[in-house]
C-alpha positions as CSV (number, residue, x, y, z in Angstrom):
1,M,45.4,-64.5,55.6
2,A,42.0,-65.8,54.4
3,N,38.8,-64.1,55.5
4,T,37.1,-67.2,56.9
5,E,33.7,-65.4,57.3
6,L,33.4,-65.5,53.5
7,L,34.7,-69.1,53.1
8,N,31.4,-70.9,53.1
9,K,28.9,-72.0,50.4
10,E,26.4,-69.2,51.0
11,S,28.9,-66.4,50.8
12,L,30.8,-67.8,47.8
13,E,27.6,-68.5,46.0
14,K,26.4,-64.9,46.6
15,L,29.6,-63.4,45.4
16,Y,29.9,-65.6,42.3
17,T,26.3,-65.9,41.2
18,Q,24.4,-62.9,42.5
19,D,27.2,-60.3,42.7
20,K,28.6,-61.7,39.5
21,L,32.2,-61.3,40.7
22,F,35.0,-63.2,38.9
23,I,37.0,-65.9,40.7
24,K,40.0,-63.6,40.7
25,Q,38.0,-60.8,42.4
26,I,36.6,-63.2,45.0
27,A,40.1,-64.6,45.6
28,K,41.4,-61.1,46.3
29,K,38.4,-60.3,48.6
30,I,38.9,-63.5,50.7
31,G,42.6,-63.6,50.6
32,L,43.2,-66.9,48.7
33,S,44.8,-67.7,45.5
34,Y,42.8,-68.1,42.3
35,G,43.3,-71.8,42.3
36,N,42.2,-72.3,45.9
37,T,39.1,-70.1,45.4
38,R,38.2,-72.1,42.3
39,R,38.6,-75.4,44.3
40,Y,36.3,-74.1,47.1
41,L,33.6,-73.1,44.5
42,K,33.8,-76.6,43.0
43,K,33.9,-78.2,46.5
44,F,30.7,-76.4,47.5
45,G,29.0,-77.5,44.2
46,I,28.8,-74.0,42.8
47,S,28.5,-74.3,39.0
48,L,31.4,-72.5,37.3
49,R,30.7,-70.2,34.3
50,T,31.8,-71.4,30.9
51,R,34.3,-69.3,28.9
52,G,31.4,-68.0,26.8
53,Q,29.4,-67.0,29.9
54,T,32.5,-65.2,31.3
55,Q,33.1,-63.3,28.1
56,A,29.4,-62.3,27.9
57,L,29.6,-61.0,31.5
58,I,32.7,-59.0,30.7
59,I,31.0,-57.4,27.7
60,T,27.9,-56.6,29.8
61,Q,29.9,-55.1,32.6
62,T,32.0,-53.1,30.1
63,K,28.9,-51.7,28.4
64,Q,27.5,-50.7,31.8
65,I,30.7,-48.9,32.7
66,L,30.8,-47.1,29.4
67,E,27.2,-46.0,29.8
68,E,27.9,-44.6,33.2
69,L,30.9,-42.7,31.9
70,A,28.8,-41.3,29.1
71,K,26.3,-40.0,31.6
72,T,28.9,-38.1,33.5
73,E,30.2,-36.3,30.5
């Protein structure tokens, strides 16, 4: 069942652009499929990341995780 409180432009925009969540993560959080979540992002006019932007974000997040792990050792 979808979390309708998060199914609006402001919430989706925050999750996608400010919190930098991936569509798959947002879909899980609001209880929709990847495809439906992507459709809502497009419907609300939220600009989707390019493949290159997504890959850069993955690299950045991975580096941050590795740095955090190195601090705990």
